[in-house]
KOLBADREN-780534 format. One record per residue: residue number from 1; x, y, z of N, C-alpha, C in turn. Coordinates in Angstrom, 1 decimal, m for minus. Example, Ala and Ser with C-alpha at 12.3 -4.5 7.8 and 13.67 -1.06 7.14 Angstrom:
BEGIN
+-----+--------+--------+--------+--------+--------+--------+--------+--------+--------+
| pos |    n_X |    n_Y |    n_Z |   ca_X |   ca_Y |   ca_Z |    c_X |    c_Y |    c_Z |
+-----+--------+--------+--------+--------+--------+--------+--------+--------+--------+
|   1 |   13.2 |   m5.7 |    7.8 |   12.3 |   m4.5 |    7.8 |   13.2 |   m3.3 |    7.8 |
|   2 |   12.8 |   m2.2 |    7.1 |   13.7 |   m1.1 |    7.1 |   12.9 |    0.0 |    7.9 |
+-----+--------+--------+--------+--------+--------+--------+--------+--------+--------+
***
This chain:
BEGIN
+-----+--------+--------+--------+--------+--------+--------+--------+--------+--------+
| pos |    n_X |    n_Y |    n_Z |   ca_X |   ca_Y |   ca_Z |    c_X |    c_Y |    c_Z |
+-----+--------+--------+--------+--------+--------+--------+--------+--------+--------+
|   1 |   30.7 |  112.6 |   31.4 |   31.8 |  112.0 |   31.7 |   32.4 |  111.8 |   30.6 |
|   2 |   32.1 |  111.5 |   29.4 |   32.8 |  111.2 |   28.1 |   33.6 |  112.7 |   27.8 |
|   3 |   32.7 |  113.6 |   28.0 |   33.2 |  115.1 |   27.4 |   34.4 |  115.6 |   28.3 |
|   4 |   34.2 |  115.2 |   29.8 |   35.4 |  115.7 |   30.5 |   36.7 |  115.1 |   30.2 |
|   5 |   36.6 |  113.7 |   29.9 |   37.6 |  112.8 |   29.5 |   38.2 |  113.4 |   28.2 |
|   6 |   37.5 |  113.7 |   27.3 |   38.0 |  114.3 |   26.0 |   38.7 |  115.5 |   26.2 |
|   7 |   38.0 |  116.6 |   27.1 |   38.7 |  117.7 |   27.4 |   40.0 |  117.7 |   28.0 |
|   8 |   40.2 |  116.6 |   29.1 |   41.4 |  116.4 |   29.6 |   42.3 |  115.8 |   28.7 |
|   9 |   42.3 |  115.0 |   27.8 |   43.1 |  114.6 |   26.9 |   43.5 |  115.7 |   25.9 |
|  10 |   42.6 |  116.4 |   25.3 |   43.0 |  117.4 |   24.6 |   43.7 |  118.6 |   25.0 |
|  11 |   43.4 |  119.1 |   26.3 |   44.1 |  120.0 |   27.1 |   45.7 |  119.5 |   27.3 |
|  12 |   45.8 |  118.2 |   27.6 |   47.3 |  117.7 |   27.6 |   47.9 |  117.9 |   26.4 |
|  13 |   47.3 |  117.5 |   25.4 |   47.9 |  117.2 |   24.1 |   48.2 |  118.7 |   23.4 |
|  14 |   47.3 |  119.7 |   23.8 |   47.3 |  120.8 |   23.3 |   48.9 |  121.6 |   24.0 |
|  15 |   48.7 |  121.4 |   25.3 |   50.0 |  121.8 |   26.0 |   51.3 |  121.2 |   25.6 |
|  16 |   51.2 |  119.9 |   25.4 |   52.4 |  119.2 |   24.8 |   52.9 |  119.9 |   23.6 |
|  17 |   51.9 |  120.2 |   22.6 |   52.3 |  120.4 |   21.2 |   52.6 |  121.9 |   21.1 |
|  18 |   52.3 |  122.6 |   22.1 |   52.4 |  124.2 |   22.4 |   53.6 |  124.6 |   23.0 |
|  19 |   54.1 |  123.7 |   23.9 |   55.2 |  123.9 |   24.7 |   56.7 |  123.7 |   24.2 |
|  20 |   57.1 |  124.8 |   23.5 |   58.4 |  124.7 |   22.6 |   59.6 |  125.3 |   23.3 |
|  21 |   59.6 |  126.0 |   24.6 |   60.4 |  126.8 |   25.2 |   61.1 |  126.1 |   26.2 |
|  22 |   60.6 |  125.7 |   27.2 |   61.1 |  124.8 |   28.4 |   61.0 |  123.3 |   28.3 |
|  23 |   62.0 |  122.6 |   28.6 |   61.9 |  121.3 |   28.6 |   61.0 |  120.7 |   30.1 |
|  24 |   61.1 |  121.4 |   31.0 |   60.1 |  121.3 |   32.2 |   58.8 |  121.3 |   32.0 |
|  25 |   58.3 |  122.3 |   31.2 |   56.9 |  122.3 |   30.8 |   56.6 |  121.1 |   29.9 |
|  26 |   57.3 |  120.6 |   28.8 |   57.2 |  119.4 |   28.2 |   57.1 |  118.3 |   28.8 |
|  27 |   58.1 |  118.2 |   30.1 |   57.8 |  116.9 |   30.8 |   56.8 |  116.9 |   31.8 |
|  28 |   56.3 |  117.9 |   32.2 |   54.9 |  118.2 |   32.9 |   53.7 |  117.7 |   32.1 |
|  29 |   53.7 |  118.1 |   30.9 |   52.7 |  117.8 |   30.0 |   52.5 |  116.2 |   29.6 |
|  30 |   53.7 |  115.6 |   29.6 |   53.9 |  114.1 |   29.4 |   53.5 |  113.5 |   30.5 |
|  31 |   53.9 |  113.9 |   31.7 |   53.2 |  113.2 |   32.9 |   51.8 |  113.4 |   33.1 |
|  32 |   51.1 |  114.5 |   32.6 |   49.8 |  114.8 |   32.7 |   49.2 |  113.7 |   31.6 |
|  33 |   49.8 |  113.5 |   30.4 |   49.2 |  112.4 |   29.6 |   49.4 |  111.2 |   30.1 |
|  34 |   50.4 |  110.9 |   30.7 |   50.6 |  109.5 |   31.3 |   49.4 |  109.4 |   32.4 |
|  35 |   49.4 |  110.3 |   33.3 |   48.1 |  110.2 |   34.3 |   47.0 |  109.9 |   33.7 |
|  36 |   46.7 |  110.6 |   32.6 |   45.3 |  110.4 |   31.7 |   45.4 |  108.9 |   31.5 |
|  37 |   46.2 |  108.5 |   30.7 |   46.4 |  106.9 |   30.3 |   46.0 |  106.0 |   31.7 |
|  38 |   46.6 |  106.4 |   32.6 |   46.5 |  105.5 |   33.7 |   45.1 |  105.4 |   34.3 |
|  39 |   44.5 |  106.7 |   34.2 |   42.8 |  106.8 |   34.6 |   42.1 |  105.9 |   33.7 |
|  40 |   42.5 |  106.0 |   32.3 |   41.6 |  105.4 |   31.3 |   42.0 |  104.0 |   31.3 |
|  41 |   43.2 |  103.4 |   31.6 |   43.3 |  102.1 |   31.8 |   42.6 |  101.4 |   33.0 |
|  42 |   42.6 |  102.2 |   34.1 |   41.9 |  101.9 |   35.2 |   40.4 |  101.7 |   35.1 |
|  43 |   39.8 |  102.6 |   34.2 |   38.3 |  102.6 |   34.0 |   38.2 |  101.5 |   33.2 |
|  44 |   39.0 |  101.2 |   32.1 |   38.9 |   99.9 |   31.2 |   39.1 |   98.7 |   31.9 |
|  45 |   39.8 |   98.5 |   32.9 |   40.1 |   97.3 |   33.5 |   38.8 |   97.1 |   34.4 |
|  46 |   38.4 |   98.2 |   35.1 |   37.3 |   97.8 |   36.0 |   36.0 |   97.6 |   35.2 |
|  47 |   35.8 |   98.4 |   34.2 |   34.6 |   97.9 |   33.1 |   34.5 |   96.6 |   32.9 |
|  48 |   35.5 |   95.9 |   32.2 |   35.5 |   94.8 |   31.7 |   36.2 |   93.5 |   32.5 |
|  49 |   36.3 |   93.9 |   33.9 |   36.5 |   93.0 |   34.9 |   38.0 |   92.1 |   34.7 |
|  50 |   39.2 |   92.8 |   33.9 |   40.3 |   92.2 |   33.9 |   41.2 |   92.4 |   35.1 |
|  51 |   42.3 |   91.6 |   35.1 |   43.2 |   91.9 |   36.4 |   43.9 |   93.1 |   36.4 |
|  52 |   44.4 |   93.6 |   37.6 |   45.1 |   94.9 |   37.7 |   46.6 |   94.6 |   37.7 |
|  53 |   46.9 |   93.7 |   37.2 |   48.5 |   93.6 |   37.0 |   49.1 |   94.4 |   36.1 |
|  54 |   48.3 |   94.8 |   34.9 |   49.0 |   95.5 |   33.8 |   49.0 |   96.9 |   34.3 |
|  55 |   48.0 |   97.3 |   35.2 |   48.0 |   98.6 |   35.6 |   49.5 |   98.7 |   36.6 |
|  56 |   49.7 |   97.9 |   37.4 |   50.9 |   98.0 |   37.9 |   52.4 |   98.1 |   37.3 |
|  57 |   52.3 |   97.2 |   35.9 |   53.5 |   97.3 |   35.3 |   53.5 |   98.6 |   34.5 |
|  58 |   52.3 |   99.1 |   34.1 |   52.1 |  100.6 |   33.5 |   53.0 |  101.5 |   34.3 |
|  59 |   52.4 |  101.6 |   35.5 |   52.9 |  102.4 |   36.6 |   54.6 |  102.4 |   36.9 |
|  60 |   54.9 |  101.2 |   36.7 |   56.4 |  100.9 |   37.0 |   57.1 |  101.6 |   35.8 |
|  61 |   56.7 |  101.5 |   34.5 |   57.1 |  102.1 |   33.5 |   57.1 |  103.5 |   33.3 |
|  62 |   55.8 |  104.1 |   33.9 |   55.7 |  105.7 |   33.9 |   56.7 |  106.2 |   34.9 |
|  63 |   57.0 |  105.5 |   36.2 |   57.9 |  105.9 |   37.0 |   59.2 |  106.0 |   36.4 |
|  64 |   59.6 |  105.1 |   35.6 |   61.0 |  105.0 |   35.0 |   61.0 |  106.2 |   33.8 |
|  65 |   60.0 |  106.3 |   33.2 |   59.9 |  107.2 |   32.3 |   60.0 |  108.9 |   33.1 |
|  66 |   59.5 |  109.1 |   34.3 |   59.6 |  110.3 |   34.9 |   60.9 |  110.4 |   35.2 |
|  67 |   61.8 |  109.3 |   36.0 |   62.9 |  109.3 |   36.3 |   63.9 |  109.7 |   35.2 |
|  68 |   63.8 |  109.2 |   34.1 |   64.6 |  109.5 |   33.0 |   64.5 |  110.8 |   32.5 |
|  69 |   63.2 |  111.4 |   32.5 |   63.1 |  112.7 |   31.9 |   63.8 |  113.5 |   33.0 |
|  70 |   63.6 |  113.6 |   34.2 |   64.2 |  114.2 |   35.3 |   65.9 |  114.2 |   35.0 |
|  71 |   66.3 |  113.0 |   34.9 |   67.7 |  112.6 |   34.6 |   68.3 |  113.5 |   33.4 |
|  72 |   67.4 |  113.6 |   32.5 |   67.7 |  114.5 |   31.2 |   67.6 |  115.9 |   31.5 |
|  73 |   66.6 |  116.5 |   32.2 |   66.4 |  117.8 |   32.6 |   67.6 |  118.1 |   33.5 |
|  74 |   68.0 |  117.5 |   34.7 |   69.3 |  117.8 |   35.4 |   70.6 |  117.6 |   34.5 |
|  75 |   70.8 |  117.0 |   33.7 |   71.9 |  116.9 |   32.7 |   72.0 |  118.0 |   31.9 |
|  76 |   70.8 |  118.3 |   31.5 |   70.9 |  119.5 |   30.4 |   71.1 |  120.8 |   31.2 |
|  77 |   70.7 |  121.1 |   32.2 |   70.7 |  122.3 |   33.3 |   72.1 |  122.2 |   33.5 |
|  78 |   72.9 |  121.2 |   34.1 |   74.1 |  121.3 |   34.4 |   75.1 |  121.5 |   33.2 |
|  79 |   75.0 |  121.0 |   32.0 |   75.8 |  121.3 |   30.8 |   75.5 |  122.6 |   30.2 |
|  80 |   74.2 |  123.0 |   30.1 |   73.9 |  124.3 |   29.4 |   73.7 |  125.7 |   30.2 |
|  81 |   73.1 |  125.2 |   31.5 |   72.8 |  126.4 |   32.4 |   71.4 |  126.7 |   32.5 |
|  82 |   70.5 |  126.2 |   31.4 |   69.0 |  126.4 |   31.3 |   68.4 |  125.4 |   30.9 |
|  83 |   67.1 |  125.3 |   30.9 |   66.0 |  124.1 |   30.3 |   65.4 |  124.5 |   29.1 |
|  84 |   66.0 |  125.6 |   28.4 |   65.5 |  126.1 |   27.1 |   65.7 |  124.9 |   25.8 |
|  85 |   64.7 |  124.5 |   25.2 |   64.8 |  123.5 |   24.3 |   65.5 |  124.0 |   23.2 |
|  86 |   65.5 |  125.6 |   22.8 |   66.3 |  126.2 |   21.7 |   67.8 |  126.0 |   21.9 |
|  87 |   68.3 |  125.8 |   23.1 |   69.7 |  125.6 |   23.3 |   70.3 |  124.4 |   23.0 |
|  88 |   69.3 |  123.3 |   22.9 |   69.8 |  121.8 |   22.4 |   70.0 |  121.9 |   21.0 |
|  89 |   71.0 |  121.3 |   20.8 |   71.4 |  121.0 |   19.3 |   71.8 |  119.8 |   19.0 |
|  90 |   71.6 |  119.0 |   18.0 |   72.0 |  117.7 |   17.4 |   73.7 |  117.7 |   17.6 |
|  91 |   74.2 |  119.0 |   17.1 |   75.8 |  118.9 |   17.1 |   76.3 |  118.9 |   18.4 |
|  92 |   75.8 |  119.5 |   19.5 |   76.5 |  119.8 |   20.8 |   76.3 |  118.5 |   21.6 |
|  93 |   75.6 |  117.3 |   21.2 |   75.7 |  115.9 |   22.0 |   76.8 |  115.3 |   21.4 |
+-----+--------+--------+--------+--------+--------+--------+--------+--------+--------+
***
């Protein structure tokens, strides 16, 4: 079980570090890491008998993060015509 969790985390981290072309792939890898963190928090809370309110707050923040990422993606696609990270520049904002 521990080995599978380590593989899940490392695969998400590797995809996040190596996705330099598309913003959508970067957002997918961030969401995968958020789901992994949710899974780990859930296991931690169940093992030690804590209340589950923190998991609800974490889910609210992760939904807000996903909506913000999709908003940035739509805004970038409308203004630049694609989701390439190379077309983003500090000077164009």
